[in-house]
N, C-alpha and C positions, 0 to 999 in steps of 0.2 A: 423813817425806816432806813434811808441811806446813811444817815449819820450813825445809826446803830451798826450798820454793816461795814462802815469805813475801815475799822481796825483790821478786820480779817479779809477784806476784799481781795487782797493780793493772792490769797489762797484759792480763789475761784479760777482755776487754770483754764477752763474752757473760755472764759471771758478774754484771757490773754491770747489764746490761740486764734479766736476769730477776729479780735482787734488787729492782730498782726496780719492776718489774711486779708482783711479789708484794706489795710494800707498797701499791701502788695498788689491787690487788684486795682487800686486807685492810681498806681504808677506815680508815686509822689516824686516830684523833681527836686533837685538839690537846692534851687533858689526860690522855691515856692513859698508863698505866704499862706499858711494853713490855719483854719479855725476848727478846733475839735469841740463840737457841741455835746453837752452832757458828758463830760470827759470822765467822770468817776475819779479814779486815782491815776488816770492818764495812760492807760495801756496803748491806745492808738496814737496819742500825742507823742509818747516816747518813741514808738516805731517811726513816726513821721520825722521826728527830730534826728533820729539815727540816720535817716536817708538824706539829711542835710537841709531840711526845710526849716523855716522860721515858724514856730507854732505858738498860737494863743489858745488856751483851753478854758472853757466856760462850764461851770457846774453850779446848780442852785444850792447844793449842800456845801456848807463851808468845811465840813469834816472830811469829805472825800478828797478835795485837792490838798488838804493838810497832810494826807497820808501818801501823797504822790512821791514817786521815786525817779522823777525825770528832771534832772537839774537844768537842762537846756530849754525848758518850756516855761512860758509865762502863764500862770494860773489866775483866773479871775472868777469871783463869785457872781453869778447872774442867771438870767432866764434864757434858755436856749430857743425860745420863740420870740424874743424881743431884745435884739442887740442894740440897745439905745446908744451905747458908747461908740458905735462904729458907723461911719458914713457908707453910702452906697459904693459898691464896686471896689472894695479894698482887699479882698481875699481871692487867691487863685483856686483854693480847694476848701470845701466844708466837709468834715467827717463827722459821723455820728455812729459810734460803734455799738452802743447798747441802749441808748436813751429813747429811741423813736417810739417804742411801745408805751411810754409814759407821757407822750406829747400829743396835743391835737395836731394831727399830721399836716393838715392844710396850712395852719398858721406857721408851723415850723418851716415847711418847705418854702413858703412865700418869703419868709424872713431870710432864709439861707440864700435864696435866689437874689434878694435885694443886695446883700453884702458881697456877692461874687462879682469879680471883674468880668468884662466881656470875654467869653471863651472859657470862663471858670467852670469848675465841676463840683459836684457833690456826690458823696458815696455813703450809703447806709444800708445795713441789712434789715430785712423784715422778719428775722427769726423770732423776735419777741412775740409776734402774733401767735405763732405755733406754740411757744412755750406756755403762754397764759391761757390758751383755749381750754385745756382740761379743767382749770379752776372754774371757768364759766359753766362748763357742762355739768360738773358736780353740783354747783350752786343751783342750776336749773332743776336738778332732781328734788331740791327742797323748796322750789317755787320762788327762788331768788334770781332775778334777772340782773346780771352785771354788764354794764356797758364797757366798751373797749375803745379808747380814743384812737388806737392804731388800726381799727377795722377797715378804713379806706385802703390800707396796704395789705389786706389779707390774702391776695393772690397776685401773681406777676402782672396780670392785666390791670387790676385795681391800682397796683403800685405805679405802673406806667401812666395810667390816667391821672393819678394824683400829681405826678411829676409834671406832666404836660399842663395841667390846670394851674400849677404854680409858676409856669413860665419856662420850665426846663425842656430841653430836647433829650429824649431818652437815647443814650449811647449804647448801652447793653445791659442785659439782665443775666446774671450768673446764678445758676442753680446748683447749690452744693448742700451736703448734709453736715450739720454740726453734731459731733459726737461728744457725749459727756459720760462720765463715770457715775457710779452710785453716790459718791460723796458730793459731786456737783449737783446732782438732782436733789439730794437731801437739803443742801444749802438753798437751792432755788425754792423748794417747797416751804422751808422755814421762813424765808424772806417774804414770800407772797401771802402767806397766811398771817404774818406778823407774829413771829415766835415769842416775843416778849408778852404779848397779850395772851397767847395760848398758855404759856408757862404760868402767868398770873392767875388765869382762870382755873387751871388744873390745881394750883395751890389752894385757891379759895374753895374749890369743891372738895379737896382733900380735908381741909380744916372743918368744912361743914359736915362731912361724913363722920369725922371723928368726934 
């Protein structure tokens, strides 16, 4: 799915806005060593690099980093829950702008805690849980129960508990509203239902009807 989205991902303006807001809230320092997990095309990584940080970005999709527009960032293909190439305590900050809703939260947080230096920090929004909940509610109307790997982060209290369980000390929780336009919502809908599959099914039904 993400390989299919890679080419036009830079047009999803709301992703860019909240990635940059996340970097702002994280107070990235100029000499920091930053790991951007599930980087996509590097929106948060680019903002962190602009702040003067040294940034390594990891994404499981090879197509996403290939479309990145951040020349001062090192992009690596890999699993954001298993940083096998990095020893303990090597990063000052771990960012995850948009990927948490696709990850097993506990595994991801424990791994991020492992690679952080003493006093290091991690910052990630839980907005994906809200975005995806309508899909699960609609599916339930048809008797289909969809699990959500990000459900442990579904509320601020759950989020804090998951962080503490992974070894973090909760510094602060910031509550803000992410606003998106109709075009953003249409892209999100198409991505989550798998637009390619929908188009193919519609075409097949059209051929059958004719």
